[in-house]
C-alpha positions in Angstrom: 2.0 -23.4 10.3 1.5 -20.5 8.3 3.7 -17.0 8.6 1.5 -14.2 10.5 -0.3 -11.8 8.5 -1.6 -8.2 9.2 -4.1 -6.6 7.1 -3.9 -2.7 6.8 -6.6 -0.4 5.8 -6.4 3.4 5.7 -9.7 5.3 6.5 -11.4 8.8 6.4 -14.8 8.8 7.4 -15.6 5.1 6.3 -18.1 4.3 9.0 -20.8 2.9 6.8 -18.0 0.6 5.0 -15.3 -0.4 7.5 -17.2 -3.1 9.4 -17.9 -5.2 6.6 -14.1 -5.0 5.5 -13.1 -5.9 8.7 -15.1 -8.8 9.0 -14.0 -10.5 5.9 -10.4 -10.4 7.1 -11.1 -11.4 10.8 -9.2 -14.3 10.1 -6.0 -12.5 9.9 -3.3 -12.2 13.1 -3.7 -8.4 13.1 -5.9 -5.8 12.1 -4.9 -2.3 11.5 -6.5 0.5 10.7 -4.5 4.0 10.1 -7.2 6.7 10.4 -6.3 10.4 8.8 -9.3 12.4 11.1 -12.6 10.7 10.8 -15.3 12.6 12.4 -18.0 9.5 11.9 -17.8 6.4 13.8 -15.0 4.6 11.8 -12.6 4.4 14.8 -15.1 3.1 17.2 -16.3 0.2 14.7 -12.9 -0.6 13.8 -11.8 -1.2 17.5 -15.1 -2.9 18.0 -14.2 -5.2 15.4 -10.7 -6.1 17.0 -8.8 -3.6 15.0 -5.7 -1.6 16.2 -6.1 2.1 15.4 -3.3 4.6 14.6 -3.8 7.9 13.7 -2.0 9.7 11.0 -2.6 13.0 9.1 -3.2 12.5 5.5 -0.1 12.0 3.4 -1.5 11.2 0.2 -2.5 7.5 -0.9 0.5 6.1 -1.7 2.8 7.5 1.2 -0.2 6.8 3.7 -0.3 3.2 2.7 3.4 3.1 3.3 3.1 4.5 6.5 0.6 1.4 7.3 3.3 -1.1 6.1 5.7 0.3 8.1 3.4 0.6 11.2 2.2 -3.3 10.9 3.4 -5.7 13.4 4.1 -8.7 10.8 6.4 -8.8 7.9 3.3 -10.1 5.6 1.0 -7.4 4.9 -2.6 -7.5 3.1 -3.5 -4.0 2.0 -7.0 -3.5 1.5 -9.3 -0.4 1.1 -12.3 0.2 3.1 -14.8 -0.3 0.7 -13.3 -3.9 -0.2 -13.9 -7.1 1.0 -12.0 -10.4 0.8 -14.1 -13.1 -0.6 -14.1 -16.8 1.0 -12.5 -18.1 -2.2 -9.5 -15.5 -1.8 -9.1 -16.2 2.0 -8.4 -19.8 1.2 -6.0 -19.0 -1.4 -4.0 -16.7 0.6 -4.1 -19.0 3.7 -2.6 -21.8 1.5 -0.1 -19.5 0.0 1.1 -18.2 3.6 1.6 -21.9 4.7 5.1 -21.6 2.9 5.5 -18.4 0.9 7.7 -18.7 -2.4 7.1 -15.1 -4.0 7.9 -11.6 -2.8 4.2 -10.7 -3.8 0.9 -12.2 -4.9 -1.8 -10.8 -7.1 -5.4 -11.8 -7.4 -8.6 -10.4 -9.3 -10.8 -7.6 -8.1 -14.2 -7.4 -8.9 -16.0 -3.8 -9.1 -19.5 -3.4 -8.4 -20.8 -0.3 -9.9 -24.4 0.7 -10.3 -25.7 -1.9 -8.6 -23.9 -4.9 -10.9 -20.5 -6.7 -10.4 -18.7 -6.0 -13.8 -17.0 -9.3 -15.3 -15.8 -7.8 -18.3 -13.9 -4.6 -19.8 -11.6 -2.6 -17.5 -13.9 -3.5 -14.5 -12.7 -7.1 -14.5 -10.5 -8.5 -13.5 -8.5 -5.8 -12.6 -5.4 -7.7 -11.4 -4.2 -6.2 -8.0 -0.9 -7.0 -5.8 -1.9 -7.0 -2.3 -0.3 -9.3 -0.6 3.6 -8.9 -0.1 6.4 -9.3 2.1 7.5 -5.9 3.1 11.0 -6.6 3.5 10.8 -6.9 -0.4 7.9 -4.8 -1.5 6.0 -1.6 -0.4 3.2 0.9 -2.0 4.8 3.4 -4.6 4.7 7.0 -3.2 2.7 8.1 -5.8 -0.2 10.5 -4.5 -2.9 8.8 -6.8 -3.3 5.5 -8.2 -0.6 4.2 -6.1 0.5 0.4 -6.6 2.9 -2.2 -4.5 6.1 -2.4 -5.8 8.1 -5.7 -5.1 11.5 -7.0 -5.7 11.2 -10.5 -6.5 8.9 -13.0 -7.9 5.1 -12.4 -8.1 2.5 -15.4 -8.5 -1.2 -15.3 -9.3 -3.7 -16.7 -6.9 -7.4 -17.4 -7.2 -10.1 -15.6 -5.7 -11.6 -12.2 -5.6 -11.2 -8.9 -3.9 -14.9 -7.4 -4.1 -14.9 -3.7 -4.2 -18.0 -1.9 -3.4 -17.7 1.2 -5.7 -18.9 4.7 -4.2 -22.7 4.6 -3.2 -23.9 6.9 -5.5 -23.2 7.8 -9.2 -22.5 11.4 -8.1 -20.0 10.4 -5.6 -18.3 8.0 -7.9 -17.9 11.2 -10.1 -16.5 13.7 -7.7 -13.9 11.1 -6.7 -12.9 10.7 -10.5 -12.6 14.4 -10.6 -10.2 14.6 -7.5 -8.2 11.6 -8.9 -7.6 13.2 -12.5 -6.8 16.6 -10.8 -4.0 14.6 -8.9 -3.1 12.8 -11.8 -2.3 15.9 -13.9 -0.4 17.4 -11.2 2.1 14.3 -10.6 2.5 14.1 -14.5 3.3 18.1 -14.4 5.6 17.7 -11.5 7.4 15.0 -13.5 8.0 17.5 -16.5 5.4 15.8 -18.9 3.9 18.1 -21.1 -0.1 18.0 -22.4 -0.8 16.8 -25.7 -3.7 17.7 -28.0 -3.2 14.6 -29.9 -3.6 12.6 -26.6 -6.7 14.9 -25.7 -8.5 13.7 -29.0 -7.5 10.1 -29.3 -6.9 8.5 -25.9 -10.8 8.4 -25.0 -11.8 6.5 -28.5 -8.7 4.3 -28.3 -9.9 3.3 -24.4 -13.3 2.5 -25.5 -12.1 0.5 -28.2 -9.8 -1.7 -26.0 -12.2 -2.2 -22.8 -15.8 -1.9 -24.4 -15.3 -3.7 -27.3 -12.1 -5.7 -27.2 -12.4 -6.7 -23.7 -16.4 -6.8 -24.2 -17.3 -4.4 -21.6 -20.7 -4.2 -23.3 -21.6 -7.8 -21.9 -22.0 -5.7 -18.6 -24.8 -4.0 -19.9 -25.7 -0.2 -18.9 -23.6 -0.1 -15.9 -20.7 -1.4 -18.0 -21.3 1.4 -20.8 -21.6 4.1 -18.2 -18.1 2.6 -16.4 -16.3 2.9 -19.7 -17.6 6.5 -21.1 -16.8 7.7 -17.5 -13.0 6.3 -17.9 -13.0 7.7 -21.4 -14.1 11.4 -20.0 -11.5 10.9 -17.1 -8.9 10.4 -19.9 -9.7 13.6 -21.5 -9.9 15.3 -18.5 -6.7 14.4 -17.1 -5.1 15.4 -20.4 -7.1 18.7 -20.6 -5.9 19.4 -17.0 -2.4 19.0 -17.8 -2.5 21.2 -20.9 -4.4 24.0 -18.3 -1.2 23.3 -16.0 1.0 23.7 -18.9 -0.4 27.0 -20.0 -0.7 28.4 -16.6 3.0 27.6 -16.0 4.1 29.6 -19.4 1.6 32.6 -18.5 3.4 33.0 -14.8 
């Protein structure tokens, strides 16, 4: 008999995504959706899929997922986003390890769909993600963006892909990346990090060489090229925004 599992999802106006997400984890003991004020049919769809819905004003990516972890009814938690799906192979792997868990957490591959193509190289894959964890020994970091699960104990890798459907359009994806780079720069600035012209200049080409050339992102065709170019631009914008914060701080 396996240990009981709660699946947590944080949402905001995810009506076009949440059903496919919840259907892929319908086998779990609990489906918990933490919604931060959706004005579409997200809540109605989630409840129809059998999820328990809890309302919580947005706290930031890390804190919101920490709240979801604390609100779960079971100690073992699988955290997914509304635009993610658990593949059949990953479901089997999760079920196997939960028969008798030996680690504090488990990580697996995340496969990203971008511009209509599943990326299999570069920084789009394998995109290792630790999402299955014992909340007594791990939880999400409090980072407002690029949050991650941190555990005290062993972490094991299991097979199967978490399928990530990226933003519906390139414009939506770019808008999200713009918000992320702003949050990243603000977080770094709050921690006392200073902007660097050298990083602004060198980080983008280094990132391109690492992921497009060495990790063969070129094998993903045009979507792979666009994906890494946006990633390099994000690196530049994060550093540029950090420099801007430095200068505005000195001017005040």
